[in-house]
Steps between C-alpha positions, in 0.01 A plus 500: 500500500786737580663423168175600320491835692866565415439420130195729494705783660777454251258510207339817631841667539601391149176637350530834685864526400411453133225767524742747653755419225237545228396836638856619526595362155212599265508379144729688264316797345604439137480119505230344276373180655343201338150418629646183654735719715240716675277435797185648332466498124379806307119501445291665236174644639240230431774245462635317187142449373436875480837560333443217252149625419628851433769367268255273314261797450766739371727269310480471118507125482515510124825694481702186416260393226489857358877504482531161323607266782485125412237284658573405863493612858746764615557585864646842543662566833567845628705577815387795707654675798259614766644775723448558874193709427342226290556668162628306201818692429649279223386238250707294259400204291677171586380337175547621147241333282450819301189567290412788726407274799763624749426863405129443554546344844733782604245759385220333709716464811579869477124568516426303815281743697598411854810465709606180663538456871884476516688196605620485864825363633588517868204730553617753236364564145750397238545510124394167341531333158195325373424323175183544287425215256252569222414236239398583144344235272522522124253266327 
């Protein structure tokens, strides 16, 4: 029984030591974190469903067909940086299928009407890198 109390005390001390360290050593201001490296991921108001619905409404899904893309499915991936205020401050395509698809996705991401809730690391808002996949189908 005494061993269990000692173990509990040690765990409490370790946890409180970590919390003190995290408060004294906040995340680096200019670091851009992956969503796997943060405690709380960035969140679009209404969630991924609201973001996806906005993109589907605004996206010209025929842009690839209009620009002569061969039949097939094309997944365009755009990487975005969300800053500590929840604003998208940079977007760059990770793919390069062409036929106007990456340009169309970048245009629509630039029109997102709301800010994200920023990611949190050690209780502090941080810059985060997220990926937006959008699939085009050419029939």
